[in-house]
N, C-alpha and C positions, 0 to 999 in steps of 0.2 A: 455596546459593546467595542472594542479597541480593535479596529480592521488592520492598521499595519501604523510604522513607526518609520517613516522615511528617514529621519535625522534624528541622531541620539549621540551628542558627545559634546565637543567643541566647535563653533564658528568665527571666524574671524569678523570683528567690526572696525569699521573707521567712522570717524565723526559720529559716533554713538547711533549709527543706524543700518539696519537691514533690510531687505525687501522680500515680498513675494511678488514675481510678475509671470504675467502669462503671454509675455510678447518680449520683444528687444527693446521696450523703453521702460528704464528707470523712473518711477512715480516722482512726481514734483511736489517739495514739501507742502507749499502752500494750498494745491489742489489735492491734494492727498486728505487733509484734514478740514478743509471747506465745510462749514455748518455741522462740523460735531462737537460733542461735550467732550469726548475723551481724547487726549492728548498724547496717549501712547501708542494707538494702531489707526492709522490714518487708511480710512477704505473710501473714502468719498470718490478716489480716481477709479473709473470701470478697470475690472480687470486685475488689480494692484492693490498692496498693502505696505505702508510705509510703518516701519516698526522702531520704535526707540528704544535705545539699551544707555543704562547709566554708565558702561566704562565707553571712554571717546578710541581707544584704540587698544586692541587686542585680543584676546581668545574668550568667547563667553561660552558657559553650560547652556547650550541649546536644544531644546527636543519639541518635535513636531508628532503629533498624532492623529491620525484618521480614524474617527469615531462614525459609528452607524447611528446614532444618538447622542443627546448631549450626556456629557460624562457626569461626573459628581466633581462638586469643587473642591480641593484638597485645601483644607486650612492654613496649609504652609507657606502658601501664596502670599505675600505682601501686597504686592498692587494686581488688580485682575481688570481687565476691561473684555468688552464683548462687541463685536461690530457685526454686520452683514456682508456677504461677500459670493460673488459671482467669478469664477474665473473666465477668462476671455477665451480660453484654449484650453486641449487638454495636457499641454506642455508646463503648466503653472509649476513653478519652481521658486525655492528659497534661493535668494542670489546675494553674495556678499557685496560690497561698495565697489564700484568698479568692474562687476562683472568677476571679481577674481575668481571664484568657485561657484558652481550652481549645482544645488540640491535639487532634482527632481521629485516632486512631492504625490505624485499620481491622483491627482483629484479628478472628479469629473466634472463637466459643464454645467452644473446646477445650481441651485440658491443653498448656499453654505451659513452656517454661523461660526463665528470665529471667537475663540476665547484666546488671549494674549496675557500671560501670567509671568510676572517678575518678581525675584527674589534677590535683595543685596542691591538696589538701585544708588542707595546713597553711599554706601561703601565704596562702589564702583567708581562712581562721579567722583570721590573725594582721590581716588588713586590715579583717575584720569587715563594710564597708561599701564597694560599689563606686559611686561616682557618674561620676567622669570619668578613672579610671584605665585600664590596659590589662587585657585579661581575664586573670584570675590563675587560675582553676578552669575544667574542664570535666570532661563526664561522656558518656558512652556506654550507652544503654539497648538491648539486644537481644533480642528474642523470637523463639522459636522453638519448633514441635509436637515434644513431650518428656511420656512418662507423669510422673507427681508423684515425687519424692524428695526427702528431707531438704537444707534449706539448706545452703550450704558457704561458706567462707572460700577463696578461693583464690591470694588475694594480700594482705598485708597491708603497706604501708610507712609508712605518715603516723601519726603520734601522734594526730592526731583520729577516725583510722578505729577504731585501737585503743581510745582511749576509748569509742565507741560499742558495739564490741564487746563491751568489758568491760561497760558498762549491761545488754546484755542479757544476759549470761550473770549477773550480778547477780540481776536482776529475776527469772530463772528459778530460781533458788538460795533467792529467799525465798518464791516461792509456796507458797500451800497449798493 
């Protein structure tokens, strides 16, 4: 059951990224994806998530949902990954690049499963920067209580998601 929807509309991204933070520290790209197979939602850094978007700069559609159990996976989403996450504090928030805007998420300090869904990543990557154009890509970030388990790629259809998944595999295989 859906408990609440703390974000529902458009958020601003820059450099194709947005984050979930539990403190004042923005996650580091390499640390966020270390040891993961998924390249869209980096959860390897404690208390933080690094989220990749297709659009480099501009507003994207973005919804955050908090559930009491695993929600059904809507077939509309082209790219879907899941990771485990535990907020480092009760102040976990979605944060735009450079801290421009912060959206409180109202998460409990407990083990959570996170599903990150994307639609339109390739078209947004091709557009690069959105100024006056119609919305091209949108994202859904869902949280629910669950014990930790490895990250998973549930669906991958875009070339841009494939690129990011390949990047994490390359960095994992070259780690010493």
